[in-house]
Chimera marker file (.cmm) of the C-alpha trace (Angstrom):
<marker_set name="trace">
<marker id="1" x="0.000" y="0.000" z="0.000" r="1" g="1" b="0" radius="0.5"/>
<marker id="2" x="2.809" y="2.409" z="0.881" r="1" g="1" b="0" radius="0.5"/>
<marker id="3" x="4.478" y="1.877" z="-2.496" r="1" g="1" b="0" radius="0.5"/>
<marker id="4" x="1.184" y="2.594" z="-4.253" r="1" g="1" b="0" radius="0.5"/>
<marker id="5" x="0.732" y="5.854" z="-2.332" r="1" g="1" b="0" radius="0.5"/>
<marker id="6" x="4.329" y="6.851" z="-3.077" r="1" g="1" b="0" radius="0.5"/>
<marker id="7" x="3.732" y="6.182" z="-6.788" r="1" g="1" b="0" radius="0.5"/>
<marker id="8" x="0.573" y="8.327" z="-6.728" r="1" g="1" b="0" radius="0.5"/>
<marker id="9" x="2.570" y="11.207" z="-5.263" r="1" g="1" b="0" radius="0.5"/>
<marker id="10" x="5.303" y="10.723" z="-7.873" r="1" g="1" b="0" radius="0.5"/>
<marker id="11" x="2.762" y="10.792" z="-10.707" r="1" g="1" b="0" radius="0.5"/>
<marker id="12" x="1.082" y="13.917" z="-9.319" r="1" g="1" b="0" radius="0.5"/>
<marker id="13" x="4.440" y="15.693" z="-9.174" r="1" g="1" b="0" radius="0.5"/>
<marker id="14" x="5.406" y="14.536" z="-12.683" r="1" g="1" b="0" radius="0.5"/>
<marker id="15" x="2.193" y="15.989" z="-14.139" r="1" g="1" b="0" radius="0.5"/>
<marker id="16" x="2.493" y="19.232" z="-12.154" r="1" g="1" b="0" radius="0.5"/>
<marker id="17" x="5.884" y="20.354" z="-13.453" r="1" g="1" b="0" radius="0.5"/>
<marker id="18" x="5.640" y="24.002" z="-14.540" r="1" g="1" b="0" radius="0.5"/>
<marker id="19" x="1.971" y="24.205" z="-13.483" r="1" g="1" b="0" radius="0.5"/>
<marker id="20" x="0.618" y="26.892" z="-11.132" r="1" g="1" b="0" radius="0.5"/>
<marker id="21" x="-0.505" y="25.111" z="-7.953" r="1" g="1" b="0" radius="0.5"/>
<marker id="22" x="-2.074" y="26.105" z="-4.663" r="1" g="1" b="0" radius="0.5"/>
<marker id="23" x="-1.335" y="24.664" z="-1.231" r="1" g="1" b="0" radius="0.5"/>
<marker id="24" x="-2.691" y="26.165" z="1.949" r="1" g="1" b="0" radius="0.5"/>
<marker id="25" x="-3.054" y="29.831" z="1.073" r="1" g="1" b="0" radius="0.5"/>
<marker id="26" x="0.068" y="29.868" z="-1.102" r="1" g="1" b="0" radius="0.5"/>
<marker id="27" x="0.270" y="29.748" z="-4.876" r="1" g="1" b="0" radius="0.5"/>
<marker id="28" x="3.427" y="28.558" z="-6.618" r="1" g="1" b="0" radius="0.5"/>
<marker id="29" x="4.636" y="27.212" z="-9.929" r="1" g="1" b="0" radius="0.5"/>
<marker id="30" x="5.844" y="23.620" z="-9.760" r="1" g="1" b="0" radius="0.5"/>
<marker id="31" x="9.524" y="23.330" z="-10.602" r="1" g="1" b="0" radius="0.5"/>
<marker id="32" x="9.876" y="22.142" z="-14.209" r="1" g="1" b="0" radius="0.5"/>
<marker id="33" x="12.388" y="19.599" z="-15.522" r="1" g="1" b="0" radius="0.5"/>
<marker id="34" x="12.937" y="17.704" z="-12.280" r="1" g="1" b="0" radius="0.5"/>
<marker id="35" x="15.950" y="15.453" z="-12.030" r="1" g="1" b="0" radius="0.5"/>
<marker id="36" x="15.363" y="11.835" z="-11.040" r="1" g="1" b="0" radius="0.5"/>
<marker id="37" x="16.752" y="12.594" z="-7.566" r="1" g="1" b="0" radius="0.5"/>
<marker id="38" x="14.504" y="15.650" z="-7.105" r="1" g="1" b="0" radius="0.5"/>
<marker id="39" x="11.474" y="13.635" z="-8.181" r="1" g="1" b="0" radius="0.5"/>
<marker id="40" x="12.308" y="10.760" z="-5.813" r="1" g="1" b="0" radius="0.5"/>
<marker id="41" x="13.040" y="13.022" z="-2.824" r="1" g="1" b="0" radius="0.5"/>
<marker id="42" x="9.935" y="15.134" z="-3.443" r="1" g="1" b="0" radius="0.5"/>
<marker id="43" x="7.694" y="12.071" z="-3.782" r="1" g="1" b="0" radius="0.5"/>
<marker id="44" x="9.082" y="10.642" z="-0.538" r="1" g="1" b="0" radius="0.5"/>
<marker id="45" x="8.698" y="13.969" z="1.299" r="1" g="1" b="0" radius="0.5"/>
<marker id="46" x="5.155" y="14.364" z="-0.068" r="1" g="1" b="0" radius="0.5"/>
<marker id="47" x="4.302" y="10.997" z="1.488" r="1" g="1" b="0" radius="0.5"/>
<marker id="48" x="4.914" y="12.836" z="4.772" r="1" g="1" b="0" radius="0.5"/>
<marker id="49" x="3.679" y="16.390" z="4.111" r="1" g="1" b="0" radius="0.5"/>
<marker id="50" x="1.691" y="16.273" z="0.875" r="1" g="1" b="0" radius="0.5"/>
<marker id="51" x="1.937" y="19.026" z="-1.718" r="1" g="1" b="0" radius="0.5"/>
<marker id="52" x="4.028" y="21.094" z="0.695" r="1" g="1" b="0" radius="0.5"/>
<marker id="53" x="7.007" y="18.953" z="-0.396" r="1" g="1" b="0" radius="0.5"/>
<marker id="54" x="6.677" y="20.152" z="-3.990" r="1" g="1" b="0" radius="0.5"/>
<marker id="55" x="6.198" y="23.704" z="-2.714" r="1" g="1" b="0" radius="0.5"/>
<marker id="56" x="9.400" y="23.285" z="-0.682" r="1" g="1" b="0" radius="0.5"/>
<marker id="57" x="11.363" y="22.112" z="-3.713" r="1" g="1" b="0" radius="0.5"/>
<marker id="58" x="9.899" y="24.714" z="-6.064" r="1" g="1" b="0" radius="0.5"/>
<marker id="59" x="10.111" y="27.738" z="-3.755" r="1" g="1" b="0" radius="0.5"/>
<marker id="60" x="12.757" y="26.897" z="-1.128" r="1" g="1" b="0" radius="0.5"/>
<marker id="61" x="14.882" y="24.462" z="-3.154" r="1" g="1" b="0" radius="0.5"/>
<marker id="62" x="14.364" y="21.654" z="-0.634" r="1" g="1" b="0" radius="0.5"/>
<marker id="63" x="11.470" y="19.144" z="-0.625" r="1" g="1" b="0" radius="0.5"/>
<marker id="64" x="12.078" y="18.529" z="3.080" r="1" g="1" b="0" radius="0.5"/>
<marker id="65" x="11.555" y="22.208" z="3.982" r="1" g="1" b="0" radius="0.5"/>
<marker id="66" x="8.149" y="21.492" z="5.597" r="1" g="1" b="0" radius="0.5"/>
<marker id="67" x="8.500" y="17.773" z="6.303" r="1" g="1" b="0" radius="0.5"/>
<marker id="68" x="8.827" y="16.212" z="9.740" r="1" g="1" b="0" radius="0.5"/>
<marker id="69" x="12.213" y="17.190" z="11.127" r="1" g="1" b="0" radius="0.5"/>
<marker id="70" x="12.860" y="18.994" z="7.831" r="1" g="1" b="0" radius="0.5"/>
<marker id="71" x="14.698" y="15.858" z="6.706" r="1" g="1" b="0" radius="0.5"/>
<marker id="72" x="12.026" y="13.238" z="5.913" r="1" g="1" b="0" radius="0.5"/>
<marker id="73" x="13.203" y="12.230" z="2.426" r="1" g="1" b="0" radius="0.5"/>
<marker id="74" x="16.893" y="12.438" z="3.321" r="1" g="1" b="0" radius="0.5"/>
<marker id="75" x="16.315" y="10.335" z="6.437" r="1" g="1" b="0" radius="0.5"/>
<marker id="76" x="14.194" y="7.789" z="4.530" r="1" g="1" b="0" radius="0.5"/>
<marker id="77" x="16.846" y="7.399" z="1.813" r="1" g="1" b="0" radius="0.5"/>
<marker id="78" x="19.609" y="7.056" z="4.423" r="1" g="1" b="0" radius="0.5"/>
<marker id="79" x="17.634" y="4.320" z="6.199" r="1" g="1" b="0" radius="0.5"/>
<marker id="80" x="17.009" y="2.546" z="2.867" r="1" g="1" b="0" radius="0.5"/>
<marker id="81" x="20.767" y="2.530" z="2.238" r="1" g="1" b="0" radius="0.5"/>
<marker id="82" x="21.360" y="0.907" z="5.638" r="1" g="1" b="0" radius="0.5"/>
<marker id="83" x="18.748" y="-1.777" z="4.934" r="1" g="1" b="0" radius="0.5"/>
<marker id="84" x="20.279" y="-2.389" z="1.487" r="1" g="1" b="0" radius="0.5"/>
<marker id="85" x="23.711" y="-2.876" z="3.046" r="1" g="1" b="0" radius="0.5"/>
<marker id="86" x="22.307" y="-5.451" z="5.465" r="1" g="1" b="0" radius="0.5"/>
<marker id="87" x="20.725" y="-7.593" z="2.775" r="1" g="1" b="0" radius="0.5"/>
<link id1="1" id2="2" r="1" g="1" b="0" radius="0.2"/>
<link id1="2" id2="3" r="1" g="1" b="0" radius="0.2"/>
<link id1="3" id2="4" r="1" g="1" b="0" radius="0.2"/>
<link id1="4" id2="5" r="1" g="1" b="0" radius="0.2"/>
<link id1="5" id2="6" r="1" g="1" b="0" radius="0.2"/>
<link id1="6" id2="7" r="1" g="1" b="0" radius="0.2"/>
<link id1="7" id2="8" r="1" g="1" b="0" radius="0.2"/>
<link id1="8" id2="9" r="1" g="1" b="0" radius="0.2"/>
<link id1="9" id2="10" r="1" g="1" b="0" radius="0.2"/>
<link id1="10" id2="11" r="1" g="1" b="0" radius="0.2"/>
<link id1="11" id2="12" r="1" g="1" b="0" radius="0.2"/>
<link id1="12" id2="13" r="1" g="1" b="0" radius="0.2"/>
<link id1="13" id2="14" r="1" g="1" b="0" radius="0.2"/>
<link id1="14" id2="15" r="1" g="1" b="0" radius="0.2"/>
<link id1="15" id2="16" r="1" g="1" b="0" radius="0.2"/>
<link id1="16" id2="17" r="1" g="1" b="0" radius="0.2"/>
<link id1="17" id2="18" r="1" g="1" b="0" radius="0.2"/>
<link id1="18" id2="19" r="1" g="1" b="0" radius="0.2"/>
<link id1="19" id2="20" r="1" g="1" b="0" radius="0.2"/>
<link id1="20" id2="21" r="1" g="1" b="0" radius="0.2"/>
<link id1="21" id2="22" r="1" g="1" b="0" radius="0.2"/>
<link id1="22" id2="23" r="1" g="1" b="0" radius="0.2"/>
<link id1="23" id2="24" r="1" g="1" b="0" radius="0.2"/>
<link id1="24" id2="25" r="1" g="1" b="0" radius="0.2"/>
<link id1="25" id2="26" r="1" g="1" b="0" radius="0.2"/>
<link id1="26" id2="27" r="1" g="1" b="0" radius="0.2"/>
<link id1="27" id2="28" r="1" g="1" b="0" radius="0.2"/>
<link id1="28" id2="29" r="1" g="1" b="0" radius="0.2"/>
<link id1="29" id2="30" r="1" g="1" b="0" radius="0.2"/>
<link id1="30" id2="31" r="1" g="1" b="0" radius="0.2"/>
<link id1="31" id2="32" r="1" g="1" b="0" radius="0.2"/>
<link id1="32" id2="33" r="1" g="1" b="0" radius="0.2"/>
<link id1="33" id2="34" r="1" g="1" b="0" radius="0.2"/>
<link id1="34" id2="35" r="1" g="1" b="0" radius="0.2"/>
<link id1="35" id2="36" r="1" g="1" b="0" radius="0.2"/>
<link id1="36" id2="37" r="1" g="1" b="0" radius="0.2"/>
<link id1="37" id2="38" r="1" g="1" b="0" radius="0.2"/>
<link id1="38" id2="39" r="1" g="1" b="0" radius="0.2"/>
<link id1="39" id2="40" r="1" g="1" b="0" radius="0.2"/>
<link id1="40" id2="41" r="1" g="1" b="0" radius="0.2"/>
<link id1="41" id2="42" r="1" g="1" b="0" radius="0.2"/>
<link id1="42" id2="43" r="1" g="1" b="0" radius="0.2"/>
<link id1="43" id2="44" r="1" g="1" b="0" radius="0.2"/>
<link id1="44" id2="45" r="1" g="1" b="0" radius="0.2"/>
<link id1="45" id2="46" r="1" g="1" b="0" radius="0.2"/>
<link id1="46" id2="47" r="1" g="1" b="0" radius="0.2"/>
<link id1="47" id2="48" r="1" g="1" b="0" radius="0.2"/>
<link id1="48" id2="49" r="1" g="1" b="0" radius="0.2"/>
<link id1="49" id2="50" r="1" g="1" b="0" radius="0.2"/>
<link id1="50" id2="51" r="1" g="1" b="0" radius="0.2"/>
<link id1="51" id2="52" r="1" g="1" b="0" radius="0.2"/>
<link id1="52" id2="53" r="1" g="1" b="0" radius="0.2"/>
<link id1="53" id2="54" r="1" g="1" b="0" radius="0.2"/>
<link id1="54" id2="55" r="1" g="1" b="0" radius="0.2"/>
<link id1="55" id2="56" r="1" g="1" b="0" radius="0.2"/>
<link id1="56" id2="57" r="1" g="1" b="0" radius="0.2"/>
<link id1="57" id2="58" r="1" g="1" b="0" radius="0.2"/>
<link id1="58" id2="59" r="1" g="1" b="0" radius="0.2"/>
<link id1="59" id2="60" r="1" g="1" b="0" radius="0.2"/>
<link id1="60" id2="61" r="1" g="1" b="0" radius="0.2"/>
<link id1="61" id2="62" r="1" g="1" b="0" radius="0.2"/>
<link id1="62" id2="63" r="1" g="1" b="0" radius="0.2"/>
<link id1="63" id2="64" r="1" g="1" b="0" radius="0.2"/>
<link id1="64" id2="65" r="1" g="1" b="0" radius="0.2"/>
<link id1="65" id2="66" r="1" g="1" b="0" radius="0.2"/>
<link id1="66" id2="67" r="1" g="1" b="0" radius="0.2"/>
<link id1="67" id2="68" r="1" g="1" b="0" radius="0.2"/>
<link id1="68" id2="69" r="1" g="1" b="0" radius="0.2"/>
<link id1="69" id2="70" r="1" g="1" b="0" radius="0.2"/>
<link id1="70" id2="71" r="1" g="1" b="0" radius="0.2"/>
<link id1="71" id2="72" r="1" g="1" b="0" radius="0.2"/>
<link id1="72" id2="73" r="1" g="1" b="0" radius="0.2"/>
<link id1="73" id2="74" r="1" g="1" b="0" radius="0.2"/>
<link id1="74" id2="75" r="1" g="1" b="0" radius="0.2"/>
<link id1="75" id2="76" r="1" g="1" b="0" radius="0.2"/>
<link id1="76" id2="77" r="1" g="1" b="0" radius="0.2"/>
<link id1="77" id2="78" r="1" g="1" b="0" radius="0.2"/>
<link id1="78" id2="79" r="1" g="1" b="0" radius="0.2"/>
<link id1="79" id2="80" r="1" g="1" b="0" radius="0.2"/>
<link id1="80" id2="81" r="1" g="1" b="0" radius="0.2"/>
<link id1="81" id2="82" r="1" g="1" b="0" radius="0.2"/>
<link id1="82" id2="83" r="1" g="1" b="0" radius="0.2"/>
<link id1="83" id2="84" r="1" g="1" b="0" radius="0.2"/>
<link id1="84" id2="85" r="1" g="1" b="0" radius="0.2"/>
<link id1="85" id2="86" r="1" g="1" b="0" radius="0.2"/>
<link id1="86" id2="87" r="1" g="1" b="0" radius="0.2"/>
</marker_set>
């Protein structure tokens, strides 16, 4: 289920590149031409804080700007690397 939700967030971000979006009371233009890493980190962060992750990337340059601990995607990817090394 978690992978399906993550994929839904990834697809939403992919189709919102360069589009004017609204989150909370803020309007922003989704960052166009995302790199694979930006897309992955933003999708992971959006799993935690929704569209605010894409706002964070597009406006602040960091998808974790409004995530839990301001490091949700970075922390998740670091933990995944640890699990990978144990397998």
